[in-house]
C-alpha positions as CSV (number, residue, x, y, z in Angstrom):
1,M,-20.4,47.4,5.1
2,S,-24.0,48.2,6.0
3,D,-27.1,46.3,4.9
4,A,-27.9,49.1,2.4
5,E,-24.5,48.7,0.8
6,A,-24.9,44.9,0.7
7,I,-27.3,45.1,-2.2
8,S,-25.5,48.0,-4.0
9,R,-23.3,46.3,-6.6
10,I,-21.5,49.5,-7.5
11,S,-20.4,50.3,-4.0
12,L,-19.5,46.7,-3.2
13,E,-17.5,46.3,-6.4
14,K,-15.6,49.5,-5.8
15,I,-14.5,48.4,-2.4
16,Y,-13.6,44.9,-3.7
17,K,-11.4,46.4,-6.4
18,Q,-9.7,48.8,-4.0
19,E,-8.9,46.0,-1.6
20,K,-8.3,43.1,-3.9
21,K,-4.5,43.2,-3.9
22,T,-4.5,43.5,-0.1
23,M,-6.9,40.6,0.3
24,E,-4.7,38.5,-2.0
25,A,-1.7,39.3,0.3
26,V,-3.7,38.3,3.3
27,L,-4.6,35.0,1.7
28,T,-0.9,34.4,0.8
29,N,0.1,35.1,4.4
30,M,-2.7,32.8,5.8
31,V,-1.5,30.0,3.6
32,K,2.1,30.5,4.8
33,L,1.0,30.6,8.4
34,I,-1.2,27.5,8.1
35,Q,1.5,25.6,6.2
36,E,4.1,26.6,8.8
37,K,2.1,25.3,11.8
38,I,1.3,22.0,10.0
39,S,4.8,21.3,8.7
40,L,6.1,21.8,12.3
41,E,4.2,18.6,13.2
42,G,5.9,16.7,10.3
43,M,2.9,16.8,7.9
44,F,3.1,18.1,4.4
45,P,-0.2,18.0,2.6
46,A,-1.1,19.8,-0.6
47,Y,-2.6,23.3,-0.5
48,K,-5.0,25.2,-2.8
49,S,-6.3,28.7,-2.2
50,R,-8.5,31.3,-3.8
51,L,-9.9,34.7,-3.4
52,K,-13.6,34.6,-4.2
53,S,-14.4,36.5,-7.4
54,F,-16.6,39.5,-7.1
55,Q,-19.2,38.0,-9.4
56,S,-19.4,34.9,-7.2
57,F,-19.4,37.0,-4.1
58,F,-22.3,39.2,-5.3
59,S,-24.4,36.2,-6.5
60,K,-24.1,34.7,-3.1
61,K,-24.9,38.0,-1.5
62,I,-28.1,38.2,-3.5
63,K,-29.0,34.6,-2.7
64,F,-28.5,35.1,1.0
65,A,-30.6,38.3,0.9
66,R,-33.4,36.5,-1.0
67,D,-33.4,33.6,1.4
68,A,-33.5,35.9,4.4
69,T,-36.5,37.8,3.0
70,I,-38.4,34.5,2.5
71,Q,-37.5,33.3,6.0
72,G,-37.9,36.6,7.7
73,S,-34.4,36.4,9.1
74,V,-31.1,38.3,8.9
75,P,-29.0,37.5,5.8
76,L,-26.1,35.1,6.4
77,P,-22.6,36.5,6.3
78,I,-20.3,35.5,3.5
79,S,-17.5,33.7,5.2
80,D,-15.6,32.2,2.3
81,I,-14.1,35.3,0.6
82,L,-10.7,33.8,1.5
83,A,-10.5,30.1,1.2
84,V,-7.8,27.5,1.7
85,R,-8.1,23.8,0.9
86,I,-5.8,21.3,2.6
87,I,-5.6,18.0,0.7
88,C,-4.2,15.0,2.6
89,P,-3.4,11.4,1.4
90,F,-5.3,9.6,4.2
91,I,-8.4,10.0,6.3
92,S,-6.5,10.0,9.6
93,D,-4.6,13.0,8.5
94,I,-7.8,15.1,8.5
95,E,-8.3,14.8,12.3
96,K,-4.6,15.5,12.9
97,I,-4.7,18.7,10.8
98,E,-7.9,19.8,12.4
99,K,-6.3,19.4,15.8
100,I,-3.2,21.4,14.7
101,L,-5.4,24.3,13.4
102,S,-7.5,24.3,16.5
103,E,-4.4,24.6,18.7
104,N,-2.9,27.5,16.7
105,F,-5.9,29.6,15.5
106,I,-9.2,30.8,16.9
107,I,-11.9,28.7,15.3
108,R,-15.2,30.6,14.7
109,E,-17.1,27.6,13.3
110,I,-16.7,24.0,12.3
111,E,-18.9,22.3,9.8
112,R,-18.7,18.6,8.9
113,K,-20.3,18.4,5.5
114,G,-21.8,15.2,4.2
115,L,-22.0,13.4,7.6
116,D,-25.8,13.6,7.6
117,R,-26.2,11.9,4.2
118,S,-27.3,8.3,4.0
119,F,-25.2,5.8,2.0
120,K,-27.8,6.0,-0.8
121,E,-27.2,9.7,-1.4
122,F,-24.4,11.2,-3.5
123,G,-22.3,13.8,-2.1
124,Y,-18.9,13.8,-0.3
125,E,-17.7,14.5,3.1
126,S,-15.5,17.5,3.9
127,I,-14.6,19.5,7.1
128,H,-14.9,23.2,6.9
129,L,-13.4,25.5,9.5
130,L,-13.6,29.3,9.8
131,L,-10.3,30.5,11.1
132,V,-10.2,34.0,12.6
133,I,-7.6,36.1,10.6
134,P,-5.0,37.6,12.9
135,E,-5.7,41.4,13.4
136,D,-2.3,42.5,12.2
137,M,-3.1,41.0,8.8
138,L,-6.3,43.0,8.3
139,A,-5.1,46.5,8.5
140,G,-7.0,48.7,6.0
141,I,-9.4,45.9,4.9
142,S,-13.2,46.3,5.3
143,F,-14.5,43.9,2.7
144,I,-13.7,40.7,4.6
145,N,-16.6,40.7,7.1
146,P,-16.6,38.6,9.2
147,P,-12.7,38.5,9.4
148,V,-12.4,34.8,8.8
149,C,-10.7,32.5,6.3
150,E,-12.5,29.3,5.3
151,V,-10.3,26.2,5.5
152,Q,-11.5,22.9,3.9
153,I,-9.7,19.7,4.9
154,R,-10.2,16.8,2.5
155,T,-8.5,13.6,1.3
156,I,-7.2,13.4,-2.2
157,L,-10.2,11.3,-3.2
158,Q,-12.7,13.6,-1.4
159,D,-11.2,16.6,-3.2
160,A,-11.5,14.8,-6.6
161,W,-15.1,14.0,-6.0
162,A,-15.9,17.5,-4.8
163,E,-14.4,19.0,-8.0
164,V,-16.5,16.7,-10.2
165,E,-19.6,17.1,-8.0
166,H,-19.3,20.9,-8.3
167,E,-19.4,20.7,-12.1
168,L,-22.2,18.0,-12.3
169,V,-24.4,19.2,-9.5
170,Y,-23.6,22.6,-8.0
171,K,-22.9,24.5,-11.2
172,A,-25.4,22.7,-13.4
173,E,-28.7,24.2,-14.4
174,F,-30.5,21.2,-13.0
175,T,-29.3,18.1,-11.1
176,P,-30.0,14.5,-11.9
177,F,-33.5,13.6,-10.7
178,D,-34.1,10.1,-12.2
179,D,-33.3,7.2,-9.9
180,P,-30.8,5.4,-12.3
181,M,-28.6,8.5,-12.5
182,K,-28.8,9.0,-8.7
183,R,-27.8,5.4,-8.2
184,K,-24.8,5.8,-10.5
185,L,-23.6,8.9,-8.5
186,A,-24.2,7.1,-5.2
187,A,-22.2,4.1,-6.5
188,L,-19.3,6.4,-7.5
189,N,-19.4,8.1,-4.1
190,A,-19.5,4.7,-2.3
191,N,-16.5,3.5,-4.3
192,L,-14.4,6.6,-3.5
193,T,-15.4,6.3,0.2
194,L,-14.4,2.7,0.3
195,S,-11.1,3.5,-1.5
196,D,-10.3,6.1,1.2
197,M,-11.0,3.5,3.9
198,L,-8.9,0.9,2.2
199,F,-6.0,3.3,1.7
200,Q,-6.2,4.1,5.4
201,E,-6.3,0.4,6.4
202,I,-3.3,-0.3,4.2
203,R,-1.4,2.6,5.8
204,D,-2.3,1.5,9.3
205,Y,-1.1,-2.0,8.4
206,Q,2.2,-0.6,7.0
207,H,2.7,1.4,10.2
208,Q,2.1,-1.7,12.3
209,L,4.6,-3.7,10.2
210,S,7.2,-0.8,10.4
211,N,6.8,-0.6,14.2
212,E,7.4,-4.4,14.5
213,L,10.4,-4.2,12.2
214,A,11.9,-1.4,14.2
215,K,11.5,-3.4,17.5
216,R,13.1,-6.4,15.8
217,R,16.1,-4.3,14.6
218,V,16.7,-3.0,18.1
219,A,16.8,-6.6,19.6
220,F,19.0,-7.8,16.7
221,F,21.5,-5.0,17.1
222,K,21.7,-5.6,20.8
223,K,22.5,-9.2,20.1
224,I,25.3,-8.1,17.8
225,E,26.8,-5.8,20.5
226,N,26.6,-8.6,23.1
227,S,28.2,-11.1,20.7
228,I,31.1,-8.8,19.4
229,D,31.6,-5.6,21.3
230,N,31.3,-6.9,24.9
231,E,34.1,-9.4,24.4
232,M,36.3,-7.0,22.5
233,Y,36.1,-4.0,24.8
234,K,35.3,-5.4,28.2
235,N,37.0,-8.8,28.0
236,I,33.9,-10.4,29.3
237,K,33.1,-13.6,27.5
238,A,29.4,-14.4,28.0
239,E,28.1,-17.7,26.8
240,D,25.5,-17.5,24.1
241,K,22.0,-18.3,25.3
242,K,20.8,-21.5,23.8
243,A,17.2,-22.3,23.1
244,D,15.6,-24.5,25.7
245,P,15.6,-27.9,24.1
246,G,12.6,-28.8,26.2
247,S,10.5,-25.9,25.0
248,S,7.4,-26.8,23.2
249,Q,7.2,-26.2,19.4
250,P,4.6,-23.7,18.3
251,A,1.1,-25.1,17.4
252,W,0.9,-25.2,13.6
253,L,-1.2,-22.7,11.8
254,E,-4.7,-24.0,11.6
255,S,-5.7,-22.2,8.4
256,L,-3.9,-20.5,5.6
257,K,-3.5,-16.7,6.1
258,S,-2.4,-14.0,3.8
259,L,1.4,-13.4,3.4
260,D,1.0,-10.0,5.2
261,D,-0.8,-11.6,8.1
262,L,1.9,-14.4,8.3
263,L,4.7,-11.9,8.2
264,L,3.1,-9.7,10.9
265,E,2.6,-12.8,13.1
266,A,6.2,-13.8,12.6
267,L,7.4,-10.3,13.4
268,N,5.3,-10.3,16.6
269,A,6.8,-13.6,17.7
270,H,10.3,-12.3,16.7
271,N,9.8,-9.2,18.9
272,R,8.6,-11.2,21.8
273,A,11.9,-13.2,21.6
274,D,9.9,-16.3,20.6
275,Y,12.5,-17.0,17.9
276,L,11.5,-20.7,17.4
277,R,7.9,-19.7,16.5
278,A,9.2,-16.9,14.3
279,I,11.5,-19.3,12.5
280,N,8.6,-21.7,12.0
281,I,6.4,-19.1,10.5
282,Y,9.2,-17.7,8.3
283,S,9.8,-21.3,7.0
284,Y,6.1,-21.7,6.3
285,I,6.1,-18.6,4.3
286,L,9.1,-19.8,2.3
287,S,7.3,-23.1,1.7
288,L,4.5,-21.2,-0.1
289,D,7.2,-20.3,-2.8
290,P,6.4,-16.5,-2.8
291,K,8.0,-14.0,-5.2
292,A,11.7,-13.5,-5.2
293,D,11.6,-10.1,-3.4
294,I,9.5,-11.7,-0.6
295,K,11.8,-14.6,-0.4
296,T,14.8,-12.3,0.0
297,L,13.0,-10.5,2.8
298,I,12.0,-13.7,4.6
299,F,15.5,-15.2,4.3
300,K,16.9,-12.1,5.9
301,H,14.4,-12.1,8.7
302,R,14.8,-15.8,9.4
303,G,18.5,-15.4,9.4
304,M,18.2,-12.7,12.1
305,A,16.0,-15.0,14.1
306,Y,18.5,-17.9,13.8
307,F,21.3,-15.4,14.8
308,S,19.3,-14.4,17.9
309,E,19.0,-18.1,18.7
310,S,22.8,-18.5,18.3
311,K,22.2,-20.8,15.4
312,Y,25.0,-19.3,13.4
313,D,25.4,-21.8,10.6
314,E,21.6,-21.6,9.8
315,A,21.9,-17.8,9.9
316,L,24.8,-17.9,7.4
317,N,22.8,-20.0,5.1
318,D,19.8,-17.7,5.2
319,F,21.9,-14.5,4.6
320,S,23.7,-16.3,1.8
321,S,20.3,-17.2,0.3
322,A,19.1,-13.6,0.5
323,L,22.2,-12.5,-1.3
324,E,21.7,-15.1,-4.0
325,M,18.1,-13.8,-4.5
326,D,19.2,-10.2,-4.5
327,G,22.9,-9.4,-5.0
328,K,22.3,-5.8,-4.2
329,C,21.0,-6.4,-0.6
330,Y,23.8,-4.8,1.4
331,K,22.1,-5.6,4.7
332,A,22.3,-9.3,4.0
333,A,26.1,-9.0,3.2
334,Y,26.5,-7.0,6.4
335,Y,24.6,-9.5,8.5
336,R,26.6,-12.4,7.1
337,G,29.8,-10.5,7.9
338,V,28.5,-10.1,11.5
339,V,28.0,-13.9,11.7
340,H,31.4,-14.6,10.4
341,S,32.8,-12.2,13.0
342,V,31.0,-14.0,15.8
343,K,32.4,-17.3,14.5
344,Q,35.8,-15.6,14.4
345,N,36.1,-16.1,10.6
346,Y,37.5,-12.6,10.3
347,A,38.9,-12.9,6.8
348,S,35.4,-13.9,5.5
349,A,33.9,-11.1,7.6
350,V,36.2,-8.5,5.9
351,D,35.0,-9.8,2.5
352,D,31.3,-9.5,3.4
353,F,31.7,-6.0,5.0
354,S,33.6,-5.0,1.8
355,R,30.8,-6.3,-0.3
356,A,28.2,-4.4,1.7
357,L,30.3,-1.2,1.3
358,L,30.4,-1.6,-2.5
359,L,26.6,-1.5,-2.4
360,H,26.4,1.2,0.3
361,P,29.7,3.1,0.7
362,Y,28.4,5.2,3.7
363,H,27.1,2.3,5.8
364,F,28.7,3.2,9.2
365,Y,28.4,-0.2,10.7
366,S,29.9,-2.1,7.8
367,I,33.0,0.2,8.1
368,Y,33.1,-0.1,11.9
369,R,32.7,-3.9,11.9
370,R,35.3,-4.3,9.1
371,A,37.7,-2.3,11.2
372,Q,37.1,-4.7,14.1
373,A,37.7,-7.7,11.8
374,Y,41.0,-6.1,10.5
375,F,42.0,-5.6,14.1
376,H,41.5,-9.3,14.8
377,I,43.6,-10.4,11.8
378,E,46.2,-7.9,13.0
379,D,46.0,-5.7,9.9
380,Y,46.2,-2.5,12.1
381,P,46.9,0.0,9.3
382,M,43.7,-1.1,7.5
383,A,41.8,-1.1,10.8
384,L,43.0,2.5,11.5
385,A,42.0,3.6,8.0
386,D,38.4,2.2,8.6
387,C,38.3,3.8,12.0
388,D,39.1,7.2,10.5
389,T,36.5,6.8,7.8
390,A,33.9,5.7,10.3
391,M,34.8,8.7,12.5
392,E,33.8,11.0,9.6
393,L,30.3,9.5,9.8
394,D,29.8,9.2,13.5
395,P,32.6,10.8,15.6
396,Y,30.6,10.3,18.8
397,N,30.3,6.5,18.7
398,E,31.8,5.2,22.0
399,G,32.6,1.8,20.6
400,L,34.5,3.3,17.7
401,K,36.5,5.5,20.0
402,K,37.5,2.4,22.0
403,L,38.4,0.5,18.9
404,K,40.6,3.3,17.6
405,A,42.4,3.5,20.9
406,L,43.1,-0.2,20.8
407,V,44.4,0.1,17.2
408,M,46.6,3.1,18.1
409,K,48.0,1.2,21.0
410,K,49.0,-1.8,18.8
411,L,50.6,0.6,16.2
412,R,52.7,2.2,18.9
413,M,54.0,-1.1,20.1
């Protein structure tokens, strides 16, 4: 389109109407392409998209032409005819999505709106990117010039504010000019910004806890393998490592912390194999008489720490307490069954693994460990039945293969 055509409503509207369906198709394809690239990285934000209406386009065209006349410059191009909005739950998602887009598209321009505002001003942050539309999508289209798609990346709260701000400020005939009203808008903005920051902080904290929990599980499962599998399959009887009776007790907590901080500190100690310190902190948390669901969690963790210290009676008590607090906690039943197996109380182990399976019928390790317990009490048909069931869930498990071979050998005798 030439500059002469840029102020001719009739000619512009004619082209817009002719190409509208094609532009809508381009927008749909851009959304699909963007979504595909982002989902490949394991992220699934929400998407909004729109084709700019002709009235909105023409009004902006006139405004840019007027501003250019006043400033003695060339009119700005309209780069948001096609627009996509990506809405994420957390602040950290914005940077990740921006990185994904920059790696998969040509970026014509990046604008970080709102970063130059002071905390006293109302307005909200948003990242705007101009993505160059692939040439094969633009065949027969002249209206989109420059050939870009605007992409806005925001959090849910940023998007909520932007929608409200658009109605109160951008579309209004006049904006609030008195200080009390401005202060109210600034306060709202500050609250939303703080909420975004707190949501991110909570998410980071959850990730930290999850990572520590994952490390703890690995160490715990290794202890189970060392206590049960090595003896059964390798005929190697290793003595349990006992805690050094001369080791110093952990210094007591100097000041009361939040339950979350205490749990994280206990998990850190647990993952460092400082089980005595972990046990002390878990016990301190229980002394605070937290809610039932927290007690269940702590009993389960402390039981695992006791197990790692080869304090099997204490571990049994804690897993039993967890089951008393929450009868649906299949993991506590499974863990108690493991302890019974280590103590060679195989009939009790079968009962606990069966209880775990009533709560979670597809828990592979409850089936596998029950098969081992059946083997030890010489109930080989039941052991074989459990082996076959477990094989359906994990046919490649080496321990299970060895167990089934032992069972079959006994049955052939």
